C-alpha positions as CSV (number, residue, x, y, z in Angstrom):
1,M,120.7,115.2,81.1
2,D,123.7,116.2,83.2
3,G,124.8,112.6,83.8
4,L,121.2,111.6,84.8
5,N,119.1,109.0,83.3
6,E,115.3,108.9,83.0
7,Y,113.3,106.1,84.7
8,Y,109.7,105.0,84.6
9,A,108.2,104.7,88.1
10,D,104.9,103.5,89.6
11,L,104.9,103.9,93.3
12,H,101.6,102.4,94.4
13,I,101.1,98.7,93.8
14,H,99.3,96.3,96.2
15,I,100.0,92.7,97.1
16,G,96.8,90.6,97.0
17,R,98.2,87.4,98.5
18,T,101.4,85.8,99.6
19,E,102.7,82.8,97.7
20,K,101.3,80.6,100.4
21,G,97.9,82.1,99.9
22,K,97.7,84.4,102.9
23,P,95.5,87.4,102.2
24,V,97.2,90.8,102.3
25,K,95.0,93.2,100.3
26,I,91.6,91.5,100.4
27,S,90.4,93.3,97.2
28,G,93.7,92.5,95.4
29,A,94.1,89.7,92.8
30,K,95.3,86.4,94.2
31,D,98.3,86.3,91.8
32,L,99.4,89.8,92.9
33,T,102.4,88.5,94.9
34,F,105.6,90.3,95.6
35,Y,107.5,88.2,93.1
36,N,104.9,88.4,90.4
37,I,104.8,92.2,90.7
38,A,108.6,92.4,90.3
39,R,108.5,90.1,87.3
40,E,105.5,91.8,85.6
41,S,107.1,95.3,86.1
42,S,110.5,94.2,84.8
43,D,109.6,91.8,81.9
44,R,106.2,93.0,80.6
45,K,105.5,96.6,81.8
46,G,109.0,98.1,81.4
47,I,108.7,100.0,84.6
48,E,112.1,100.5,86.3
49,V,111.0,101.6,89.8
50,V,108.0,100.2,91.6
51,G,106.7,101.0,95.0
52,I,105.1,97.9,96.5
53,I,103.1,99.3,99.4
54,D,102.2,96.2,101.5
55,C,105.8,95.3,102.5
56,H,105.0,95.9,106.1
57,S,103.3,92.5,106.3
58,P,105.5,90.0,108.1
59,P,104.6,87.1,105.8
60,V,105.6,89.3,102.8
61,Q,108.9,90.1,104.5
62,E,109.5,86.4,104.9
63,E,109.2,86.0,101.1
64,I,111.5,88.9,100.5
65,E,114.1,87.4,102.8
66,E,113.9,84.1,100.9
67,Y,114.5,85.8,97.5
68,L,117.4,87.8,98.9
69,S,119.0,84.7,100.5
70,R,118.7,82.7,97.2
71,G,120.3,85.6,95.3
72,E,117.3,86.1,93.0
73,M,117.0,89.6,94.3
74,E,119.5,91.9,95.9
75,E,119.4,94.9,98.3
76,L,121.0,98.0,96.7
77,P,123.6,100.1,98.6
78,G,121.4,103.2,97.9
79,G,118.3,101.5,99.1
80,G,115.6,99.4,97.4
81,I,115.7,95.8,96.1
82,R,116.7,94.9,92.6
83,Y,115.0,92.3,90.4
84,G,115.8,92.1,86.7
85,Q,115.4,95.6,85.2
86,T,113.4,96.9,88.1
87,T,114.1,98.4,91.6
88,I,111.5,97.7,94.2
89,I,110.9,100.4,96.8
90,L,109.5,98.9,100.0
91,G,106.3,100.7,101.1
92,S,103.2,100.5,103.2
93,E,99.7,102.0,102.9
94,I,98.2,103.0,106.3
95,E,94.9,104.4,107.4
96,V,94.9,107.3,109.9
97,K,91.9,108.9,111.6
98,D,92.6,111.9,113.8
99,P,90.1,112.7,116.5
100,G,87.0,114.5,115.0
101,R,88.1,113.8,111.4
102,G,87.4,111.2,108.8
103,P,89.9,108.6,107.6
104,A,92.8,109.1,105.2
105,H,95.4,106.9,103.6
106,L,99.1,107.6,103.7
107,L,101.9,105.9,101.8
108,A,105.1,105.3,103.8
109,Y,108.4,104.1,102.0
110,L,111.5,102.8,103.8
111,P,115.0,102.5,102.4
112,D,115.6,98.8,103.2
113,L,114.1,95.7,104.7
114,A,115.6,96.2,108.1
115,A,114.0,99.6,108.4
116,M,110.7,98.2,107.2
117,K,110.8,95.4,109.7
118,S,111.5,97.9,112.5
119,F,108.6,100.0,111.3
120,S,106.3,97.0,111.2
121,S,107.3,96.1,114.7
122,W,106.3,99.6,115.9
123,M,103.0,99.6,114.0
124,S,102.0,96.2,115.4
125,R,101.6,97.9,118.8
126,Y,99.0,100.3,117.4
127,M,97.3,98.2,114.7
128,K,94.9,95.3,115.0
129,N,96.3,93.2,112.1
130,V,99.7,94.3,110.8
131,E,99.6,91.4,108.2
132,L,96.9,93.1,106.1
133,S,97.0,96.1,103.8
134,S,95.6,99.6,104.4
135,Q,94.8,99.0,108.1
136,R,94.0,101.7,110.5
137,I,96.7,102.7,113.0
138,Y,95.6,104.1,116.3
139,V,98.0,107.1,116.5
140,T,97.7,110.6,114.9
141,A,98.8,111.4,111.4
142,R,101.7,113.5,112.8
143,E,102.8,110.7,115.1
144,L,102.9,108.3,112.1
145,Q,104.9,111.0,110.2
146,D,107.4,111.2,113.0
147,E,108.0,107.5,112.9
148,V,108.4,107.3,109.1
149,C,110.7,110.3,108.9
150,G,112.7,109.2,111.9
151,R,113.6,106.0,110.1
152,G,114.8,107.8,107.0
153,G,111.6,107.1,105.2
154,L,109.3,109.1,102.8
155,L,105.7,109.9,103.5
156,I,103.2,110.6,100.7
157,P,99.5,111.2,101.2
158,A,97.6,108.8,98.9
159,H,95.0,109.7,96.2
160,I,94.5,113.0,98.0
161,F,91.1,114.0,96.5
162,T,89.1,110.7,96.2
163,P,85.9,110.7,98.2
164,Y,86.8,107.8,100.4
165,K,89.7,107.7,102.8
166,S,91.9,110.6,101.5
167,I,93.2,113.8,103.0
168,Y,90.9,116.2,101.1
169,G,88.1,113.7,100.2
170,S,87.2,112.6,103.7
171,C,89.6,114.1,106.3
172,A,90.3,117.8,106.1
173,D,89.9,121.0,104.0
174,R,93.6,121.8,104.5
175,M,96.4,119.2,104.6
176,G,98.4,121.4,106.9
177,D,95.8,120.8,109.6
178,V,96.7,117.1,109.7
179,L,100.4,116.8,108.5
180,D,103.6,118.8,108.6
181,L,103.8,119.8,104.9
182,Q,107.6,120.5,105.1
183,R,108.2,116.8,106.0
184,L,106.2,115.3,103.1
185,A,108.1,113.9,100.1
186,A,105.2,114.5,97.7
187,V,101.4,114.0,97.3
188,E,99.7,111.5,95.1
189,L,97.1,113.0,92.8
190,G,94.9,109.9,92.3
191,L,93.1,108.7,89.1
192,S,90.5,111.5,89.0
193,S,92.7,114.6,89.2
194,D,95.6,116.2,87.4
195,T,98.2,118.9,88.0
196,E,96.0,121.8,86.9
197,M,93.1,120.7,89.1
198,A,95.4,120.3,92.2
199,S,96.9,123.7,91.5
200,H,93.7,125.4,92.8
201,L,95.2,124.8,96.3
202,S,98.1,127.0,97.3
203,E,99.3,124.9,100.1
204,L,100.4,122.2,97.6
205,D,102.6,124.6,95.6
206,A,105.9,123.4,97.1
207,L,105.1,119.7,97.0
208,T,105.9,117.3,94.1
209,F,102.9,115.6,92.5
210,V,103.1,111.9,91.7
211,T,100.8,109.8,89.6
212,D,100.5,106.1,90.4
213,S,98.4,103.2,89.5
214,D,97.1,102.0,92.9
215,A,97.1,98.6,91.2
216,H,94.9,95.8,92.6
217,S,95.8,93.4,89.7
218,L,98.9,92.8,87.6
219,G,97.3,94.3,84.5
220,K,96.7,97.6,86.3
221,I,100.4,98.2,87.0
222,G,101.5,101.3,85.1
223,R,98.0,102.6,84.3
224,E,99.4,105.8,85.9
225,Y,103.2,106.4,86.3
226,N,106.0,109.0,86.4
227,T,109.4,109.6,84.9
228,F,112.3,110.7,87.1
229,A,115.7,112.0,86.3
230,M,118.2,110.2,88.6
231,K,121.7,108.8,88.5
232,E,120.4,105.3,89.3
233,P,117.1,103.7,90.4
234,T,117.6,103.6,94.2
235,F,115.7,104.8,97.2
236,R,118.3,107.5,97.9
237,E,118.0,108.9,94.3
238,L,114.2,108.7,94.3
239,S,114.2,110.7,97.6
240,M,116.4,113.3,96.0
241,A,114.2,113.5,92.9
242,L,111.0,113.9,94.9
243,L,112.6,116.7,96.9
244,R,114.2,118.2,93.8
245,Q,117.8,118.1,95.1
246,E,121.0,118.3,93.0
247,G,119.3,118.2,89.7
248,R,117.3,115.1,90.4
249,R,113.6,115.7,89.7
250,L,110.4,114.3,88.4
251,T,110.3,115.0,84.7
252,A,106.7,114.0,83.8
253,N,103.5,112.7,85.1
254,Y,101.5,110.2,83.0
255,G,98.0,109.9,84.3
256,L,94.5,109.1,83.2
257,N,92.6,112.0,81.8
258,P,90.6,112.9,84.9
259,R,87.4,112.3,82.9
260,L,88.3,108.6,82.8
261,G,88.6,108.4,86.6
262,K,85.8,106.7,88.4
263,Y,85.3,109.6,90.9
264,H,85.8,112.6,88.7
265,R,82.3,114.1,88.9
266,T,79.6,113.9,91.6
267,Y,77.3,111.0,91.2
268,C,73.8,110.2,92.4
269,S,73.3,106.5,93.4
270,Q,69.5,107.0,93.5
271,C,68.9,108.0,89.8
272,Q,72.4,107.0,88.7
273,S,73.2,110.3,87.1
274,I,76.6,112.1,86.9
275,L,76.1,115.7,88.0
276,D,78.3,117.5,85.5
277,E,77.1,121.0,86.2
278,A,78.6,123.9,88.2
279,E,76.1,123.6,91.1
280,A,77.3,120.0,91.8
281,A,80.3,121.5,93.6
282,V,78.2,122.7,96.5
283,T,74.9,120.8,96.4
284,E,74.1,118.3,99.1
285,R,71.3,116.7,97.1
286,C,71.0,115.4,93.5
287,I,70.1,118.3,91.2
288,Y,68.0,116.0,89.1
289,C,66.0,113.8,91.6
290,G,66.5,115.6,94.9
291,A,67.9,112.5,96.6
292,P,70.6,113.0,99.3
293,S,72.6,109.9,98.2
294,I,75.4,111.6,96.3
295,V,79.1,110.8,96.1
296,R,81.1,114.0,95.8
297,G,83.3,113.9,92.8
298,V,86.9,115.0,92.8
299,M,86.5,118.0,90.6
300,D,83.6,119.3,92.7
301,R,85.4,118.7,96.0
302,I,88.4,120.7,94.7
303,L,86.2,123.6,93.6
304,D,84.5,123.5,97.0
305,I,87.8,123.8,99.1
306,A,89.9,125.8,96.6
307,D,91.5,129.0,97.8
308,R,92.0,130.1,94.2
309,E,89.4,130.8,91.5
310,E,91.9,129.8,88.8
311,P,94.7,127.3,89.1
312,V,98.3,128.6,89.4
313,V,100.7,125.9,88.3
314,A,104.0,126.1,90.2
315,P,107.1,126.7,87.9
316,H,108.8,123.5,89.0
317,R,105.9,121.3,87.8
318,P,106.8,119.0,84.9
319,P,104.3,118.3,82.1
320,Y,101.3,116.2,82.9
321,H,100.5,113.8,80.0
322,Y,97.1,112.3,79.6
323,Q,98.1,108.7,79.2
324,V,95.3,106.2,78.3
325,P,96.4,102.7,79.4
326,L,96.4,100.0,76.7
327,E,93.7,98.0,78.6
328,F,91.3,100.9,78.1
329,L,91.5,100.7,74.3
330,P,88.4,98.9,72.9
331,G,89.4,96.0,70.7
332,L,92.9,95.5,72.2
333,G,92.5,92.0,73.7
334,P,95.1,89.6,75.3
335,K,96.0,87.9,72.0
336,L,96.9,91.2,70.3
337,M,98.6,92.5,73.4
338,N,100.9,89.5,73.5
339,K,101.6,90.0,69.8
340,L,102.6,93.7,70.4
341,L,104.7,92.7,73.4
342,A,106.6,90.1,71.4
343,R,107.4,92.7,68.8
344,F,108.1,95.8,70.9
345,G,109.2,94.3,74.3
346,T,107.2,96.2,77.0
347,E,104.1,98.3,77.4
348,M,106.2,101.4,77.9
349,S,107.8,100.7,74.5
350,I,104.4,100.3,72.9
351,L,103.0,103.5,74.5
352,H,106.0,105.8,74.0
353,H,108.5,104.5,71.4
354,A,107.0,102.2,68.8
355,P,107.1,103.9,65.4
356,A,103.7,104.6,63.8
357,E,104.2,102.5,60.7
358,E,105.3,99.5,62.8
359,L,102.4,99.9,65.2
360,T,100.0,99.9,62.2
361,D,101.6,96.9,60.7
362,A,101.4,95.0,64.0
363,A,98.0,96.1,65.4
364,G,96.1,97.4,62.4
365,P,95.1,101.0,61.7
366,A,92.3,101.3,64.3
367,I,94.3,100.2,67.3
368,A,97.4,101.9,66.2
369,G,95.4,105.1,65.6
370,M,94.1,105.0,69.2
371,I,97.6,104.5,70.6
372,L,98.9,107.4,68.6
373,Q,96.0,109.6,69.6
374,A,96.7,108.6,73.3
375,R,100.2,109.9,72.9
376,V,99.0,113.4,72.1
377,G,95.8,113.4,74.2
378,T,93.2,113.5,71.5
379,L,91.2,110.4,72.2
380,K,87.4,110.9,72.7
381,L,86.3,110.1,76.3
382,S,83.2,109.7,78.3
383,T,83.1,111.0,81.9
384,G,83.4,108.7,84.9
385,G,81.7,109.1,88.3
386,G,80.2,107.2,91.2
387,G,82.8,104.4,91.1
388,T,82.5,103.7,87.3
389,Y,85.4,104.5,85.0
390,G,84.9,106.7,82.0
391,K,85.4,105.1,78.6
392,V,87.3,105.6,75.4
393,S,85.1,106.1,72.4
394,R,85.7,104.1,69.2
395,T,84.9,107.2,67.1
């Protein structure tokens, strides 16, 4: 690969608590600490680049400094922090709300701890509680973009189609009305969309698409991820890959089949129906019971704002693989998972590299069959909506 190597990357992982118990992401698991994320990614998941997006929190920064001073982690010359087999990219998820618009979440990544601390100091002047995750900042989206880019950082709009707190889901019909598209590193598709769906919007053609887990627990790390061709796993190389410079590039997206996403189709909270018909894209009321209490699904929102009748996939797009996480497979419990990890090393090895015969020997024909079907995208799925994930069928 022209002197480049391929690396697995998940760029959206939350911190639930600090090691001293201070809350960071209220809805995150208590054991979702900076160190535990690094260890889980390196030793169990096999993910070589992780974006931890609550590193703006000063108590988290204190922990990072302790690990660096003890020599258990190290800052890399090209940016990022190394632990074991994994490079940590320091990030922050921030809520913006421009005048007259709904809220949207943006992901900001900085090259090193000094830049992140400077960024946190600036944010603290415009944010009520800089210690917590995903807090609203009282500046415009473009002002935030100026600050991130001015510090050598990367800005990526988060889960851009989801109905709550995203650019297209709750903020704007066109991203260019809110942000300078030429200064974005990429956009994050989110769990309920894929490359083809996003390709209904022409303004996204030049931007790289990333697929990330948005993990709120250790087990969710890597439920969506990417592969990148880079010389080494550093912030500088990641930036080049996102911007497709000097051969560096994103080589594949691995995401949930959108039907598994919990906001794929429009949902009525009154009669609890998923509106899986064409008219759901434009209706303001449930087509079954008439109630106005509907949550607009990602697919229907895209069809509503699309400027193309059919998707046009840009030539630079890598393949998008429908990856079903191991935790979605019925019958694959913790005991069997530990057995598979003991034999194959990491979840990435199980999902991508374990030979069929060895999988069958270790997991039995039913589980092995589902893993092999997941590799080629032939698992049977039910559709998700209204905050409930779709499911994998046993048959």
